[in-house]
N, CA, C and O atoms as a DFTB+ gen file, in Angstrom:
436 C
 N C O
     1  1       2.346      -2.081     -16.831
     2  2       3.359      -1.488     -15.892
     3  2       2.507      -1.786     -14.281
     4  3       2.484      -2.898     -13.756
     5  1       1.907      -0.647     -13.733
     6  2       1.356      -0.462     -12.745
     7  2       0.661      -1.772     -11.948
     8  3       0.440      -1.603     -10.748
     9  1       0.317      -3.021     -12.524
    10  2      -0.003      -4.567     -12.383
    11  2       1.569      -5.000     -12.068
    12  3       1.691      -5.344     -10.893
    13  1       2.692      -5.062     -12.763
    14  2       3.696      -5.369     -12.594
    15  2       4.106      -5.043     -11.574
    16  3       4.580      -5.894     -10.821
    17  1       4.072      -4.126     -11.329
    18  2       5.497      -3.050     -10.188
    19  2       4.372      -3.804      -8.882
    20  3       4.828      -4.527      -7.995
    21  1       3.341      -3.567      -8.964
    22  2       2.363      -4.195      -7.588
    23  2       2.779      -5.994      -7.651
    24  3       3.163      -6.437      -6.569
    25  1       2.731      -6.851      -8.642
    26  2       3.201      -7.637      -8.776
    27  2       3.981      -7.944      -7.834
    28  3       3.695      -8.608      -6.838
    29  1       5.630      -7.182      -8.279
    30  2       6.539      -7.542      -7.125
    31  2       6.884      -7.202      -6.392
    32  3       7.962      -7.609      -5.960
    33  1       6.200      -6.265      -5.810
    34  2       5.754      -5.415      -4.708
    35  2       5.214      -6.773      -3.519
    36  3       5.648      -7.129      -2.424
    37  1       4.429      -7.102      -4.123
    38  2       3.729      -8.030      -3.123
    39  2       5.047      -9.724      -2.680
    40  3       5.490     -10.212      -1.640
    41  1       5.192     -10.064      -4.310
    42  2       6.969     -10.856      -3.796
    43  2       7.495     -10.583      -3.008
    44  3       7.617     -11.357      -2.059
    45  1       8.249      -8.952      -3.014
    46  2       9.047      -8.618      -1.927
    47  2       8.534      -8.849      -1.098
    48  3       8.677     -10.035      -0.801
    49  1       7.761      -8.170      -0.283
    50  2       6.649      -8.362       0.657
    51  2       6.800      -9.824       1.350
    52  3       7.315     -10.137       2.424
    53  1       6.330     -10.404       0.608
    54  2       6.549     -11.896       1.071
    55  2       8.102     -12.776       1.084
    56  3       8.428     -13.638       1.900
    57  1       8.651     -12.429       0.296
    58  2       9.982     -12.826       0.508
    59  2      10.510     -12.200       1.848
    60  3      10.915     -12.944       2.742
    61  1      10.508     -10.887       1.986
    62  2      10.933     -10.396       3.599
    63  2      10.491     -10.869       4.694
    64  3      11.151     -11.231       5.668
    65  1       9.084     -10.874       4.518
    66  2       8.278     -11.451       5.983
    67  2       8.954     -13.053       5.709
    68  3       9.174     -13.204       6.911
    69  1       9.391     -14.186       5.183
    70  2       9.896     -15.513       4.681
    71  2      11.441     -14.921       6.056
    72  3      11.327     -14.898       7.281
    73  1      12.249     -14.674       5.520
    74  2      13.889     -14.022       5.532
    75  2      13.007     -13.205       7.116
    76  3      12.977     -13.701       8.243
    77  1      12.673     -12.489       6.880
    78  2      12.477     -11.823       9.024
    79  2      12.098     -13.342      10.078
    80  3      12.438     -14.082      11.000
    81  1      11.269     -13.058       9.180
    82  2      10.418     -15.220       9.867
    83  2      12.183     -15.997      10.208
    84  3      12.153     -16.562      11.301
    85  1      13.033     -16.065       9.791
    86  2      13.917     -17.252       9.857
    87  2      14.754     -16.603      10.991
    88  3      14.844     -17.168      12.081
    89  1      15.537     -15.095      10.673
    90  2      15.907     -14.616      12.053
    91  2      15.561     -14.463      12.864
    92  3      14.520     -13.840      13.070
    93  1      16.646     -15.219      14.130
    94  2      15.610     -14.922      14.822
    95  2      16.490     -13.681      16.040
    96  3      17.666     -13.323      15.981
    97  1      15.662     -13.351      16.836
    98  2      15.741     -12.101      17.543
    99  2      17.123     -12.037      18.351
   100  3      17.348     -13.082      18.962
   101  1      17.761     -11.389      18.441
   102  2      19.334     -10.959      19.236
   103  2      19.951     -11.657      18.913
   104  3      20.603     -12.099      19.859
   105  1      20.210     -12.146      17.923
   106  2      21.417     -12.864      17.304
   107  2      20.951     -14.329      16.392
   108  3      20.161     -14.580      15.483
   109  1      21.807     -14.987      17.108
   110  2      20.811     -16.626      16.361
   111  2      20.342     -16.964      15.368
   112  3      21.109     -17.487      14.559
   113  1      19.006     -16.827      15.031
   114  2      18.343     -17.510      13.645
   115  2      18.721     -18.350      13.432
   116  3      18.846     -19.119      14.385
   117  1      19.254     -18.913      11.842
   118  2      19.588     -19.779      11.302
   119  2      20.201     -20.574      12.280
   120  3      20.031     -21.742      12.630
   121  1      21.055     -19.552      12.693
   122  2      22.683     -20.314      13.108
   123  2      22.530     -20.812      14.015
   124  3      23.491     -21.542      14.260
   125  1      21.307     -20.863      15.216
   126  2      20.697     -21.449      16.695
   127  2      20.693     -22.796      16.831
   128  3      21.062     -23.337      17.873
   129  1      20.056     -23.794      15.244
   130  2      19.575     -24.774      15.479
   131  2      21.165     -25.712      14.863
   132  3      21.203     -26.942      14.834
   133  1      22.476     -24.721      14.378
   134  2      22.780     -25.727      13.852
   135  2      24.467     -25.364      14.609
   136  3      25.494     -25.051      14.006
   137  1      24.305     -25.508      15.783
   138  2      25.817     -25.560      16.219
   139  2      26.634     -26.565      16.278
   140  3      27.275     -26.577      17.328
   141  1      26.905     -27.575      15.423
   142  2      27.559     -28.363      15.148
   143  2      28.187     -28.344      14.207
   144  3      29.327     -28.805      14.259
   145  1      27.823     -27.960      13.345
   146  2      27.714     -27.707      11.583
   147  2      29.157     -26.025      11.617
   148  3      29.841     -25.661      10.660
   149  1      29.147     -25.599      12.601
   150  2      29.070     -24.127      12.757
   151  2      31.361     -24.022      11.909
   152  3      31.927     -23.172      11.222
   153  1      31.724     -25.038      12.374
   154  2      33.127     -25.307      11.778
   155  2      33.359     -25.616      10.764
   156  3      34.556     -25.765      10.520
   157  1      32.131     -25.933       9.388
   158  2      31.980     -26.166       8.697
   159  2      31.797     -24.993       7.791
   160  3      32.786     -24.575       7.190
   161  1      30.108     -24.156       7.554
   162  2      29.938     -23.350       6.824
   163  2      30.576     -21.969       7.598
   164  3      31.413     -21.284       7.010
   165  1      30.168     -21.668       8.783
   166  2      30.888     -20.698       9.435
   167  2      29.782     -19.924       9.892
   168  3      28.982     -20.123       8.978
   169  1      29.029     -18.939      10.958
   170  2      28.158     -19.029      11.228
   171  2      28.045     -17.303      10.994
   172  3      26.968     -16.710      10.925
   173  1      29.187     -16.748      10.906
   174  2      29.221     -15.805       9.784
   175  2      28.677     -15.577       8.494
   176  3      27.714     -14.813       8.423
   177  1      29.077     -16.052       7.561
   178  2      28.179     -16.667       6.651
   179  2      26.883     -16.506       6.258
   180  3      26.365     -15.789       5.402
   181  1      26.393     -17.405       7.139
   182  2      24.392     -17.765       7.356
   183  2      24.233     -16.224       7.931
   184  3      23.596     -15.595       7.086
   185  1      24.555     -15.426       8.992
   186  2      23.993     -13.701       9.398
   187  2      23.897     -12.942       8.821
   188  3      23.045     -12.053       8.844
   189  1      25.525     -13.241       7.547
   190  2      25.515     -12.050       6.537
   191  2      24.447     -12.080       5.766
   192  3      23.780     -11.082       5.492
   193  1      24.175     -13.432       5.295
   194  2      23.137     -13.702       4.046
   195  2      21.816     -13.089       4.119
   196  3      21.193     -12.427       3.289
   197  1      21.443     -13.580       5.681
   198  2      19.890     -13.160       5.337
   199  2      20.287     -11.494       6.117
   200  3      19.804     -10.469       5.637
   201  1      21.003     -11.467       7.068
   202  2      21.058      -9.278       6.858
   203  2      21.061      -8.707       5.359
   204  3      20.436      -7.648       5.319
   205  1      21.399      -8.960       4.544
   206  2      21.839      -8.726       3.241
   207  2      20.993      -8.857       2.539
   208  3      20.992      -7.923       1.738
   209  1      19.759      -9.929       2.271
   210  2      19.078     -10.035       1.707
   211  2      17.761      -9.348       2.732
   212  3      16.831      -8.734       2.210
   213  1      17.849      -9.545       4.120
   214  2      16.785      -7.980       4.768
   215  2      16.740      -6.366       3.959
   216  3      16.025      -5.478       3.494
   217  1      17.894      -6.757       4.189
   218  2      18.618      -5.159       3.182
   219  2      17.654      -5.007       2.187
   220  3      16.636      -4.317       2.238
   221  1      18.164      -5.894       1.037
   222  2      17.892      -5.812      -0.618
   223  2      16.654      -6.045      -0.969
   224  3      16.251      -5.691      -2.077
   225  1      15.585      -6.896       0.233
   226  2      14.115      -6.262       0.141
   227  2      14.235      -5.680       0.037
   228  3      14.612      -5.153      -1.010
   229  1      13.901      -4.955       1.636
   230  2      13.774      -4.366       1.852
   231  2      13.769      -2.496       1.339
   232  3      12.932      -1.649       1.652
   233  1      14.842      -2.352       0.597
   234  2      14.877      -1.314      -0.358
   235  2      14.710      -1.598      -1.719
   236  3      14.937      -0.747      -2.579
   237  1      14.148      -3.272      -2.098
   238  2      13.495      -3.018      -3.810
   239  2      12.189      -3.154      -3.167
   240  3      11.304      -3.368      -3.995
   241  1      11.646      -3.079      -1.539
   242  2      10.371      -2.940      -2.071
   243  2       9.823      -1.260      -1.917
   244  3       8.748      -0.828      -2.331
   245  1      10.768      -0.576      -1.285
   246  2      11.338       0.862      -1.002
   247  2      11.043       1.170      -2.565
   248  3       9.846       1.288      -2.828
   249  1      12.104       1.344      -3.827
   250  2      12.192       1.399      -4.512
   251  2      10.693       1.498      -5.577
   252  3      10.246       2.380      -6.309
   253  1      10.323       0.359      -5.273
   254  2       8.742      -0.030      -6.592
   255  2       7.833       0.780      -5.762
   256  3       7.274       1.626      -6.461
   257  1       7.523       0.821      -4.669
   258  2       7.423       2.017      -4.024
   259  2       6.672       2.998      -4.169
   260  3       5.494       3.313      -3.998
   261  1       8.511       3.808      -4.860
   262  2       8.410       5.349      -5.539
   263  2       7.570       4.700      -6.767
   264  3       6.351       4.592      -6.898
   265  1       8.740       4.264      -7.711
   266  2       8.533       4.414      -8.539
   267  2       7.068       3.871      -9.054
   268  3       6.610       4.312     -10.108
   269  1       6.420       2.999      -8.356
   270  2       4.115       2.868      -9.046
   271  2       4.118       4.959      -8.298
   272  3       3.566       5.857      -8.933
   273  1       4.442       5.065      -7.701
   274  2       3.739       6.290      -7.180
   275  2       4.063       7.401      -8.709
   276  3       3.096       8.072      -9.070
   277  1       5.269       7.531      -9.452
   278  2       5.474       7.890     -10.166
   279  2       4.341       7.886     -11.459
   280  3       4.013       8.770     -12.251
   281  1       3.859       6.317     -11.268
   282  2       3.356       5.434     -12.850
   283  2       2.125       5.620     -12.507
   284  3       1.492       5.428     -13.544
   285  1       1.538       5.831     -11.831
   286  2       0.081       5.787     -10.780
   287  2      -0.517       6.992     -11.622
   288  3      -1.482       6.604     -12.281
   289  1      -0.304       7.995     -11.753
   290  2      -1.269       9.726     -11.835
   291  2      -0.734       9.441     -13.035
   292  3      -1.404      10.167     -13.769
   293  1      -0.034       8.914     -13.668
   294  2      -0.813       8.749     -15.290
   295  2      -2.018       8.029     -15.733
   296  3      -2.750       8.453     -16.627
   297  1      -2.293       6.450     -14.808
   298  2      -3.362       5.557     -14.988
   299  2      -4.511       6.874     -14.661
   300  3      -5.424       6.953     -15.483
   301  1      -4.513       7.661     -13.785
   302  2      -5.568       8.150     -12.798
   303  2      -5.726       8.752     -14.517
   304  3      -6.210       8.130     -15.463
   305  1      -5.297       9.783     -14.519
   306  2      -5.031      10.860     -15.881
   307  2      -5.759      10.108     -16.965
   308  3      -6.549      10.647     -17.741
   309  1      -5.399       8.637     -16.972
   310  2      -5.637       8.403     -18.374
   311  2      -7.489       7.739     -18.718
   312  3      -8.261       7.573     -19.663
   313  1      -7.418       7.543     -17.096
   314  2      -9.103       7.384     -17.467
   315  2      -9.976       8.376     -18.106
   316  3      -9.723       9.580     -18.117
   317  1     -10.963       7.859     -18.615
   318  2     -12.003       8.767     -19.237
   319  2     -12.966       9.381     -17.694
   320  3     -13.216       8.815     -16.630
   321  1     -13.363      11.002     -18.306
   322  2     -13.864      11.962     -17.411
   323  2     -15.394      11.788     -17.700
   324  3     -15.942      12.026     -18.777
   325  1     -15.975      11.341     -16.582
   326  2     -17.071      11.392     -16.024
   327  2     -17.983      12.835     -16.826
   328  3     -17.576      13.977     -16.610
   329  1     -19.316      12.567     -17.809
   330  2     -19.811      13.583     -17.646
   331  2     -20.763      14.460     -16.511
   332  3     -21.648      13.876     -15.886
   333  1     -20.537      15.648     -16.351
   334  2     -21.068      15.851     -15.205
   335  2     -22.839      17.301     -15.755
   336  3     -23.047      18.357     -16.352
   337  1     -23.507      16.297     -15.029
   338  2     -25.400      17.280     -15.641
   339  2     -24.955      18.414     -15.079
   340  3     -24.469      18.405     -13.948
   341  1     -25.083      19.615     -15.868
   342  2     -25.128      21.028     -15.216
   343  2     -26.396      20.819     -14.235
   344  3     -27.414      20.129     -14.292
   345  1     -25.856      21.737     -13.311
   346  2     -26.766      22.147     -11.848
   347  2     -28.952      22.317     -12.431
   348  3     -29.805      22.167     -11.556
   349  1     -29.191      22.492     -13.292
   350  2     -30.430      22.603     -13.592
   351  2     -30.830      21.541     -13.773
   352  3     -31.989      21.213     -13.517
   353  1     -29.760      20.604     -14.362
   354  2     -30.770      18.993     -14.545
   355  2     -30.625      17.872     -13.192
   356  3     -31.170      16.773     -13.087
   357  1     -29.728      18.540     -12.247
   358  2     -28.957      17.867     -11.202
   359  2     -30.743      17.515     -10.245
   360  3     -31.414      18.394      -9.704
   361  1     -31.132      15.889     -10.314
   362  2     -32.110      15.904      -9.190
   363  2     -31.294      16.133      -8.149
   364  3     -30.117      15.812      -7.980
   365  1     -32.559      17.123      -7.008
   366  2     -32.475      17.198      -5.636
   367  2     -33.173      16.048      -4.674
   368  3     -34.295      15.589      -4.887
   369  1     -32.330      15.672      -3.599
   370  2     -32.685      14.316      -2.981
   371  2     -34.095      15.705      -1.680
   372  3     -34.116      16.936      -1.650
   373  1     -34.838      14.833      -1.008
   374  2     -35.551      15.576      -0.075
   375  2     -34.379      16.187       1.471
   376  3     -34.569      16.983       2.390
   377  1     -33.295      15.373       1.096
   378  2     -32.450      17.008       2.187
   379  2     -32.098      17.766       1.966
   380  3     -32.182      18.744       2.708
   381  1     -31.298      17.800       0.454
   382  2     -30.804      18.865      -0.433
   383  2     -31.721      20.152      -1.263
   384  3     -31.338      21.119      -1.922
   385  1     -33.588      19.477      -0.748
   386  2     -34.192      20.784      -1.043
   387  2     -34.753      21.743      -0.380
   388  3     -35.675      21.251       0.269
   389  1     -34.657      23.100      -0.170
   390  2     -34.264      23.878       0.925
   391  2     -36.046      24.200       1.027
   392  3     -36.956      24.050       0.213
   393  1     -35.996      24.725       2.494
   394  2     -37.253      24.444       3.346
   395  2     -38.391      25.782       2.848
   396  3     -37.949      26.916       3.033
   397  1     -39.654      25.678       2.303
   398  2     -40.627      26.663       1.854
   399  2     -40.902      27.438       2.515
   400  3     -42.015      27.218       2.991
   401  1     -40.281      28.699       2.995
   402  2     -40.913      29.835       3.528
   403  2     -42.215      30.067       4.281
   404  3     -43.184      30.475       3.641
   405  1     -42.318      29.842       5.576
   406  2     -44.000      29.979       5.979
   407  2     -44.812      31.088       5.361
   408  3     -44.405      32.206       5.675
   409  1     -45.857      31.059       4.563
   410  2     -46.785      31.806       4.556
   411  2     -46.735      33.002       5.608
   412  3     -46.370      32.855       6.774
   413  1     -47.177      34.283       5.005
   414  2     -47.262      35.416       6.273
   415  2     -48.608      35.021       6.832
   416  3     -49.409      34.750       5.937
   417  1     -49.114      34.904       8.140
   418  2     -50.255      34.465       8.125
   419  2     -51.257      36.170       8.102
   420  3     -50.835      37.270       8.459
   421  1     -52.681      35.809       7.537
   422  2     -53.514      37.476       7.214
   423  2     -53.822      37.380       8.532
   424  3     -53.577      36.513       9.371
   425  1     -54.656      38.871       8.596
   426  2     -54.655      39.860       9.733
   427  2     -55.865      39.343       9.796
   428  3     -56.408      38.977       8.753
   429  1     -56.429      39.234      10.883
   430  2     -58.224      38.563      10.966
   431  2     -58.849      40.379      10.715
   432  3     -58.085      41.305      10.443
   433  1     -59.999      40.492      10.848
   434  2     -60.791      41.061      10.094
   435  2     -62.176      41.469      10.507
   436  3     -62.918      42.035       9.704
């Protein structure tokens, strides 16, 4: 289920990038190149569709991300537990080995 949600988030993200690239900053967008065609289809419908597609994809990504957060902990808890060795059996590296105290000097006789 987590993999399916991840794939859906990826697809929605790619579509969102495409829809955003279609838009032009400060209005225009798809409509800018179709000035002669505006009388037939209308500028308003094109910008409304692109804006609705942007909001729909953004909300879809948010909802899928929240759903994946609820599913992910179940997958992590379902993983097999790693057996840890008791402290006495663990091997110490040279950096973890405590320094040996220096032997006290014998007084000269």
